[in-house]
Backbone as numpy.savetxt, mean C-alpha at the origin, in Angstrom:
# Nx Ny Nz CAx CAy CAz Cx Cy Cz
16.22 -10.36 -14.65 15.25 -10.57 -13.60 14.98 -12.09 -13.01
15.66 -12.48 -13.49 15.74 -13.90 -12.51 16.71 -13.83 -11.23
17.61 -12.60 -11.40 18.22 -12.54 -10.06 17.61 -11.54 -9.00
16.41 -11.22 -9.68 15.94 -9.89 -8.60 15.02 -10.64 -7.29
15.94 -10.17 -6.50 15.20 -10.88 -5.26 14.07 -10.13 -4.29
13.36 -10.90 -3.70 11.93 -10.20 -2.67 12.80 -10.04 -1.69
12.52 -8.39 -1.21 13.10 -8.23 0.09 12.32 -7.23 0.49
11.47 -7.47 1.32 10.15 -6.29 2.26 11.23 -5.87 3.33
11.58 -4.80 3.41 12.25 -4.08 4.49 11.29 -2.59 5.12
10.93 -2.94 6.30 10.17 -2.21 7.16 11.04 -1.68 8.40
10.87 -0.23 8.19 11.66 0.41 9.40 11.56 -0.01 10.86
12.28 -0.15 11.48 12.63 -0.48 13.04 11.69 0.34 13.78
11.59 1.56 13.59 10.73 2.45 14.20 9.34 2.14 14.10
8.96 0.89 13.34 7.65 0.37 13.39 7.20 -0.27 14.38
8.37 -0.61 14.80 7.99 -2.09 15.67 8.76 -2.03 17.15
8.68 -2.65 18.00 9.72 -2.90 19.23 10.47 -4.36 18.90
9.32 -5.26 18.46 9.94 -6.29 18.25 9.92 -6.71 16.54
10.90 -7.10 15.31 10.34 -7.30 14.39 9.35 -8.86 14.05
8.25 -8.76 13.85 7.02 -9.74 13.77 7.71 -10.77 12.71
8.69 -10.51 11.98 9.21 -11.46 11.22 9.93 -12.47 11.81
10.40 -12.23 12.65 11.18 -12.74 13.36 10.95 -14.23 14.04
9.65 -14.22 14.28 8.93 -15.21 14.95 7.82 -15.25 14.48
7.02 -16.88 14.52 5.85 -17.46 14.32 4.43 -16.64 14.71
4.68 -16.08 16.14 3.97 -15.44 16.72 3.77 -13.92 16.02
5.00 -13.12 15.72 5.05 -12.15 15.22 4.28 -12.01 13.90
4.63 -13.11 13.39 3.80 -13.40 11.64 2.23 -13.56 11.74
1.80 -14.08 13.09 0.51 -14.63 13.38 -0.23 -13.17 13.83
0.67 -12.21 14.54 -0.38 -10.94 14.96 -0.48 -10.23 13.83
0.57 -10.14 12.88 0.57 -9.43 11.60 -0.78 -10.03 10.38
-0.82 -11.21 10.39 -1.88 -11.73 9.66 -3.05 -11.82 10.34
-3.19 -11.71 11.55 -4.54 -12.01 12.05 -5.17 -10.53 12.22
-4.38 -9.53 12.30 -4.47 -8.35 12.44 -5.00 -7.63 11.05
-4.63 -8.14 10.14 -4.99 -7.92 8.66 -6.40 -8.20 8.53
-6.78 -9.70 9.14 -8.22 -10.01 9.08 -8.93 -9.38 9.75
-8.61 -9.19 10.79 -9.52 -8.40 12.16 -9.74 -6.78 11.64
-8.66 -6.26 10.87 -8.88 -4.64 10.86 -9.99 -4.98 9.45
-9.69 -5.76 8.38 -10.93 -5.63 7.35 -12.27 -6.12 8.11
-12.36 -7.17 8.64 -13.32 -7.42 9.53 -14.11 -6.51 10.56
-13.66 -5.38 11.18 -14.25 -4.73 12.31 -14.17 -3.43 12.02
-13.05 -3.20 11.18 -12.93 -1.91 11.12 -11.82 -1.15 11.91
-10.85 -0.50 11.22 -9.58 0.24 12.35 -10.36 0.65 13.69
-11.41 0.95 13.67 -12.12 1.67 15.17 -12.35 0.75 16.04
-12.85 -0.37 15.45 -13.66 -1.92 16.40 -12.21 -2.71 16.60
-11.31 -2.45 16.19 -10.05 -3.45 16.26 -9.35 -3.08 17.45
-9.20 -4.17 18.37 -8.14 -3.82 19.79 -7.39 -4.64 19.37
-6.21 -4.56 20.34 -5.18 -5.63 20.86 -6.03 -6.64 21.77
-6.68 -6.43 22.57 -7.46 -7.04 23.54 -8.26 -8.14 22.32
-8.85 -7.62 21.47 -9.79 -8.55 20.86 -8.46 -9.57 19.84
-7.82 -8.64 19.45 -6.43 -9.75 18.57 -6.33 -10.53 19.73
-5.91 -10.42 20.84 -4.93 -11.50 21.87 -5.94 -12.39 21.58
-7.26 -12.17 22.01 -8.35 -13.32 22.10 -8.46 -14.26 21.06
-8.33 -13.85 19.62 -8.72 -14.29 18.45 -7.10 -15.17 18.54
-6.05 -14.56 18.60 -4.77 -15.65 18.30 -4.33 -16.19 19.59
-5.22 -16.36 20.76 -5.06 -17.14 21.97 -3.96 -16.92 22.45
-3.31 -15.65 22.68 -2.37 -14.99 23.33 -2.54 -13.75 24.11
-2.04 -13.73 25.23 -1.95 -12.57 25.98 -1.83 -10.87 25.28
-2.80 -10.29 25.77 -2.93 -8.86 25.13 -1.21 -7.63 25.08
-0.37 -8.81 26.59 1.11 -7.91 26.59 1.52 -8.48 25.67
1.66 -9.57 25.17 2.63 -10.31 24.16 2.79 -9.38 22.72
1.64 -9.07 22.36 1.69 -8.20 21.46 1.75 -6.98 21.11
1.86 -6.22 22.34 2.64 -4.93 22.71 4.25 -4.87 22.78
4.79 -6.32 22.75 6.16 -6.82 22.68 6.60 -6.64 20.96
5.46 -6.63 20.03 5.91 -6.21 18.75 5.50 -4.51 18.34
4.33 -4.36 19.05 3.79 -2.93 18.70 3.27 -2.27 20.00
3.82 -1.00 20.24 3.27 -0.17 20.88 1.80 0.29 20.94
1.21 0.16 19.78 -0.14 0.61 19.62 -0.46 0.29 18.70
-1.95 0.14 18.51 -2.67 -0.54 17.25 -2.33 0.83 15.62
-1.81 1.81 16.19 -1.72 3.21 15.02 -0.32 2.68 14.61
0.52 2.09 15.45 2.10 1.68 14.51 1.69 0.60 13.96
0.96 -0.42 14.28 0.46 -1.58 13.75 -0.27 -1.36 12.29
-0.84 -0.38 12.12 -1.56 -0.39 11.09 -0.47 0.54 10.12
0.35 1.63 10.18 1.29 2.24 9.71 2.71 1.27 9.46
2.79 0.02 9.94 3.76 -1.06 9.75 2.95 -1.84 8.60
1.46 -2.25 8.72 0.97 -2.71 7.62 0.92 -2.14 6.34
0.73 -0.62 6.26 0.94 0.33 5.39 2.01 0.58 4.58
3.34 0.31 5.40 4.78 0.26 5.00 4.77 -1.09 4.39
4.62 -2.16 4.78 4.94 -3.25 4.22 3.78 -3.54 2.82
2.81 -2.85 2.73 2.21 -2.81 1.28 2.80 -2.07 0.53
3.43 -0.84 0.86 3.73 -0.20 -0.17 5.57 -0.85 -0.73
5.82 -1.23 0.52 7.02 -1.92 0.20 7.22 -2.86 -1.23
6.19 -3.95 -0.86 5.66 -4.86 -2.06 5.12 -4.12 -2.92
4.63 -2.85 -3.17 4.17 -2.68 -4.70 5.43 -1.91 -5.61
6.34 -1.59 -4.11 7.70 -0.65 -4.92 8.58 -2.19 -5.67
8.45 -3.29 -4.82 9.18 -4.65 -5.38 8.47 -4.91 -6.89
6.95 -4.53 -6.90 6.45 -5.17 -8.40 6.74 -4.19 -9.33
7.06 -2.41 -9.12 7.35 -1.64 -9.62 8.98 -2.13 -10.25
9.50 -2.47 -9.31 11.27 -2.64 -9.97 11.27 -3.99 -10.88
10.39 -4.70 -10.30 10.38 -6.08 -11.25 9.83 -5.93 -12.29
8.71 -4.75 -12.70 7.90 -4.54 -14.06 9.11 -3.65 -14.68
9.67 -2.88 -14.23 10.32 -1.68 -15.04 11.78 -2.02 -15.19
12.22 -2.94 -14.80 13.91 -3.28 -14.88 14.23 -3.87 -15.86
15.04 -2.96 -16.64 15.36 -3.57 -18.42 14.62 -2.87 -19.17
13.26 -2.37 -19.01 12.52 -1.68 -19.84 13.25 -0.81 -20.38
13.13 -0.63 -21.66 13.81 0.77 -22.26 13.08 1.92 -22.64
11.47 1.52 -22.90 10.55 2.64 -23.37 10.35 3.38 -22.02
10.84 4.48 -21.76 9.79 5.24 -20.80 8.03 5.21 -20.76
7.74 5.16 -21.73 6.14 4.97 -22.12 5.57 3.67 -21.91
6.33 2.77 -21.97 5.76 1.32 -21.27 6.06 0.92 -19.92
7.42 1.68 -19.30 7.33 1.73 -18.16 6.26 2.09 -17.29
5.81 3.49 -18.17 4.70 4.27 -17.29 3.21 3.73 -17.22
3.29 2.78 -18.24 2.05 2.37 -18.62 1.65 1.34 -17.58
3.15 0.43 -17.36 2.98 -0.82 -16.21 2.96 -0.24 -14.64
3.40 0.97 -14.53 3.59 1.46 -13.34 2.09 1.95 -12.90
1.66 2.61 -13.74 0.16 3.03 -13.74 -0.57 1.70 -13.23
-0.48 0.91 -13.90 -1.52 -0.52 -13.87 -1.12 -0.97 -12.73
0.22 -1.01 -12.20 0.33 -1.76 -10.76 -0.44 -0.98 -9.67
-0.47 0.21 -9.82 -1.03 0.93 -8.48 -2.65 1.36 -8.69
-2.71 0.91 -9.92 -4.23 1.03 -10.13 -5.54 -0.04 -10.37
-4.69 -1.54 -10.55 -5.36 -2.48 -11.00 -5.71 -3.42 -9.76
-6.89 -4.31 -10.19 -6.86 -5.13 -8.52 -6.26 -5.60 -8.08
-6.10 -5.81 -6.98 -4.73 -6.78 -6.30 -4.70 -8.29 -6.33
-3.93 -9.16 -6.71 -3.99 -10.33 -6.71 -3.18 -11.22 -5.48
-3.51 -11.44 -5.17 -2.64 -12.60 -3.98 -1.16 -13.10 -4.43
-0.23 -12.80 -4.03 1.48 -13.10 -4.36 1.39 -13.91 -3.29
1.63 -15.11 -3.35 2.02 -16.37 -2.65 3.68 -16.59 -2.28
4.47 -15.56 -2.58 5.57 -15.04 -1.91 5.72 -14.94 -0.53
4.99 -14.51 -0.61 4.76 -14.15 1.31 3.23 -15.03 1.95
3.66 -15.99 2.59 2.56 -16.79 3.01 1.81 -16.52 3.77
2.17 -15.43 4.59 1.42 -14.99 6.17 0.62 -13.74 5.77
0.86 -13.01 4.63 0.41 -12.06 4.41 -0.53 -12.19 3.18
-1.88 -11.72 3.78 -3.08 -11.65 2.03 -2.88 -10.41 1.47
-2.45 -10.10 0.46 -2.37 -9.13 -0.45 -3.71 -8.45 -0.57
-4.61 -9.14 -1.06 -5.84 -8.99 -1.20 -6.65 -8.21 0.08
-6.56 -8.94 0.89 -7.34 -8.05 2.02 -6.58 -7.12 2.73
-5.33 -6.90 2.33 -4.40 -5.75 3.01 -4.83 -4.48 2.38
-4.99 -4.80 0.81 -5.52 -3.92 -0.20 -6.58 -3.04 0.37
-7.50 -4.21 0.93 -9.33 -3.56 1.20 -8.57 -2.50 2.34
-7.79 -2.79 2.90 -7.15 -2.16 4.67 -6.92 -0.88 4.07
-5.76 -0.81 3.04 -5.36 0.33 2.30 -6.27 1.24 1.74
-7.50 0.78 1.13 -8.66 1.84 0.58 -9.13 2.47 1.59
-9.37 1.51 2.50 -10.63 1.91 3.33 -9.87 2.55 4.74
-8.71 2.27 5.32 -8.26 2.73 6.24 -7.07 3.53 6.27
-6.04 3.47 4.95 -4.82 4.17 5.31 -4.96 5.58 5.79
-5.48 6.37 5.37 -5.69 7.69 5.88 -5.53 7.92 7.06
-6.23 6.86 7.78 -6.30 7.25 9.16 -4.97 7.09 9.90
-4.30 6.24 8.92 -2.59 6.77 9.40 -1.97 8.23 9.76
-2.32 9.00 8.26 -1.45 9.99 8.22 -2.38 11.16 8.78
-3.84 11.13 8.79 -4.67 12.19 9.38 -4.86 12.55 10.88
-3.39 12.38 11.59 -3.22 12.55 12.87 -2.29 14.01 13.03
-2.75 14.44 14.46 -1.52 15.46 15.01 -0.42 14.95 15.28
0.04 13.56 14.90 1.30 13.74 14.87 2.23 13.22 13.56
1.40 13.64 12.64 1.85 13.48 11.09 3.52 13.81 11.20
3.77 14.85 11.32 5.20 15.55 11.18 5.94 14.65 11.80
6.05 14.53 12.97 6.94 13.98 13.58 7.14 12.58 13.19
5.89 11.85 12.93 6.40 10.72 12.62 7.11 10.41 11.29
6.33 11.67 9.97 6.81 11.75 8.97 8.51 11.96 9.05
9.08 12.68 10.22 10.54 13.18 10.25 11.10 11.60 10.74
10.42 10.77 11.53 10.77 9.21 11.73 10.77 8.10 10.66
10.57 9.05 9.37 10.43 7.98 8.47 9.16 6.70 8.30
8.01 7.26 9.21 7.28 6.17 9.27 6.31 5.98 7.48
6.45 7.02 6.83 5.90 6.71 5.37 6.64 7.20 4.47
8.06 6.65 4.41 8.78 6.43 3.42 8.66 5.48 2.40
8.06 4.65 2.61 7.75 3.43 1.24 6.95 4.02 0.35
5.75 4.79 1.10 4.38 5.13 0.33 5.39 6.30 -0.92
6.18 7.20 0.28 7.03 8.60 -0.47 8.24 7.53 -1.91
8.66 7.10 -1.27 9.56 6.05 -2.57 8.94 5.69 -3.81
7.64 4.99 -3.47 6.66 4.38 -4.47 6.09 5.77 -5.36
5.93 6.92 -4.96 5.44 8.02 -5.65 6.77 8.73 -6.49
7.76 8.71 -5.67 9.21 9.11 -6.07 9.49 8.28 -7.67
9.37 6.95 -7.47 9.81 6.08 -8.61 8.87 6.41 -9.41
7.65 6.50 -9.46 6.66 7.06 -10.75 6.82 8.17 -11.15
7.12 9.03 -10.63 7.34 10.67 -10.75 8.30 10.48 -11.52
9.66 9.95 -11.38 10.91 9.94 -12.11 10.45 9.45 -13.49
9.25 8.03 -13.68 9.11 7.63 -14.96 8.48 8.66 -15.65
7.54 9.50 -15.15 6.73 10.40 -15.70 7.71 11.27 -16.44
8.81 11.99 -15.45 9.75 12.79 -16.28 10.64 12.14 -17.35
10.71 10.86 -17.38 11.53 10.57 -18.51 10.39 10.90 -19.77
9.35 10.39 -19.59 8.70 10.84 -20.58 8.71 12.20 -20.85
8.42 13.06 -19.93 8.55 14.62 -20.38 9.02 15.20 -18.95
10.41 15.58 -19.94 11.05 15.89 -18.35 10.86 17.25 -18.27
9.86 18.01 -19.12 9.15 19.46 -18.80 8.19 19.32 -17.74
7.31 18.33 -17.44 6.24 18.16 -16.98 6.50 19.03 -15.55
5.54 19.97 -15.07 5.54 20.53 -13.98 5.40 19.81 -12.81
4.19 18.73 -12.81 3.70 18.75 -11.29 3.84 16.71 -11.56
4.89 15.88 -11.56 4.72 14.78 -11.47 4.29 14.39 -9.92
4.82 14.36 -9.32 4.28 13.98 -7.65 2.92 14.59 -7.34
2.34 15.51 -7.81 1.05 15.75 -8.05 0.17 14.67 -8.51
0.47 14.52 -9.85 0.02 13.87 -10.74 -0.24 12.06 -9.99
1.06 12.14 -9.88 1.31 10.32 -9.10 0.58 9.98 -8.09
0.47 10.69 -7.10 -0.26 11.00 -5.89 -1.66 10.88 -5.93
-2.10 11.48 -6.97 -3.56 12.09 -7.35 -4.13 10.53 -8.04
-3.07 10.03 -8.85 -3.47 8.56 -9.63 -3.73 7.53 -8.69
-2.75 7.43 -7.39 -3.22 6.74 -6.36 -4.47 6.51 -5.57
-4.11 7.49 -4.77 -5.41 7.93 -3.97 -6.69 7.94 -4.83
-6.77 8.31 -6.22 -8.02 8.44 -6.71 -8.58 7.20 -7.10
-7.62 6.11 -7.41 -7.57 4.71 -7.82 -8.24 4.17 -6.45
-8.04 4.22 -5.34 -8.41 3.76 -4.43 -9.88 4.18 -4.09
-10.27 5.46 -3.97 -11.44 6.33 -4.03 -12.14 5.37 -4.71
-11.91 5.23 -6.18 -12.55 4.79 -7.34 -13.32 3.41 -6.80
-12.20 2.69 -6.42 -12.58 1.24 -5.84 -13.61 1.02 -4.76
-13.23 2.10 -3.37 -13.98 2.30 -2.91 -15.61 2.27 -3.10
-15.58 3.59 -4.21 -17.14 3.76 -4.60 -17.78 2.75 -5.05
-16.94 2.07 -6.01 -17.69 1.25 -6.56 -18.19 0.02 -5.97
-17.56 -0.25 -4.63 -18.43 -1.24 -3.78 -19.35 -0.66 -2.68
-19.55 0.69 -2.66 -20.23 1.19 -1.45 -21.19 2.37 -2.05
-20.44 3.01 -2.73 -21.27 4.50 -3.38 -21.01 4.26 -5.09
-21.69 3.58 -5.49 -21.72 3.28 -7.05 -21.96 4.29 -7.90
-22.99 4.98 -7.56 -23.19 6.20 -8.21 -22.35 7.52 -8.57
-21.07 7.05 -7.82 -19.91 8.64 -7.66 -18.93 7.60 -8.84
-19.08 6.99 -9.32 -18.07 6.32 -10.40 -18.76 5.49 -11.52
-17.83 5.03 -12.50 -18.14 4.69 -13.81 -17.61 3.39 -13.63
-17.22 2.75 -12.83 -16.73 1.67 -12.60 -17.63 0.34 -13.20
-17.52 -0.45 -14.16 -18.25 -1.58 -14.54 -17.41 -3.06 -14.24
-18.04 -4.07 -13.85 -17.30 -5.28 -13.66 -16.84 -5.83 -15.15
-15.14 -6.09 -15.32 -14.83 -6.79 -16.04 -14.22 -5.76 -17.06
-14.29 -4.60 -17.09 -14.21 -3.49 -18.18 -12.90 -2.92 -17.80
-12.25 -3.26 -16.61 -11.21 -2.33 -16.25 -11.06 -1.00 -16.52
-12.10 -0.63 -15.89 -12.30 1.18 -16.27 -11.29 1.87 -15.38
-11.04 1.33 -14.37 -10.33 2.20 -13.51 -8.64 2.56 -13.96
-8.06 1.12 -14.64 -6.60 1.38 -15.13 -6.87 2.31 -16.37
-7.85 1.96 -17.54 -7.96 2.63 -18.42 -8.30 4.05 -17.89
-8.75 4.22 -17.24 -9.03 5.90 -16.72 -7.88 6.43 -16.67
-7.15 5.96 -15.57 -6.00 6.48 -15.08 -5.02 6.65 -16.43
-4.61 5.54 -17.09 -3.97 5.50 -17.80 -3.89 6.69 -19.08
-5.20 6.85 -19.29 -5.61 7.86 -20.36 -5.04 9.06 -19.95
-5.87 9.38 -18.63 -5.47 10.79 -17.99 -3.91 10.94 -17.74
-3.18 10.13 -17.24 -1.98 10.13 -17.26 -1.31 11.02 -18.83
-1.53 9.83 -19.64 -0.92 10.20 -20.92 -1.52 11.28 -21.73
-2.71 11.81 -21.22 -2.81 12.83 -21.96 -2.40 14.09 -21.09
-2.45 14.05 -19.96 -1.81 15.34 -19.43 -0.12 15.81 -19.00
0.34 14.57 -19.66 1.85 14.96 -19.36 2.06 14.93 -21.07
1.91 14.81 -21.72 2.13 14.95 -23.08 1.85 16.33 -23.69
């Protein structure tokens, strides 16, 4: 585990110029996270971003050709980070049950900021994933974008956890459906707990979401 290196790799299809290669690029990413969280994706524009960072709107287009691809970039970064956490938590763990419990916890627990990445606030980014990520793939171009690999990091996360499910029960018929349901469901429950609390049973300090989905998965696959 000591030799495990952190490597967040994003598909070059999602940017014109790698934002991690310059201070301006990192500022564009970090400030866009704050602004999308603050304004919502619909209210966020490159013009507003340029004003906030004190740069021309054209300089942002040197990195991303649209705010859509910027959103997909942020989503891809988030799931690459989650994948890194999954690998870290499950490498050299022999028990499939323990690996599965750890994996479920990672994709359902509240996010804590990771100081390994100084220009990314994972807590705020998680709020964007919960509130805005469906807007990235509920588009007419989803099939073309999928072919380009826009969503491969999310799919890799689902695949990794699905493989662990099959380690626990090789005969289970619906691993991908189960895992994607757990991830999306946990996001919905966190959103409901903040905005529509009568739709959920979340209680502060009770870790209800993690416990609910852990119990759900274990009972379903046994």
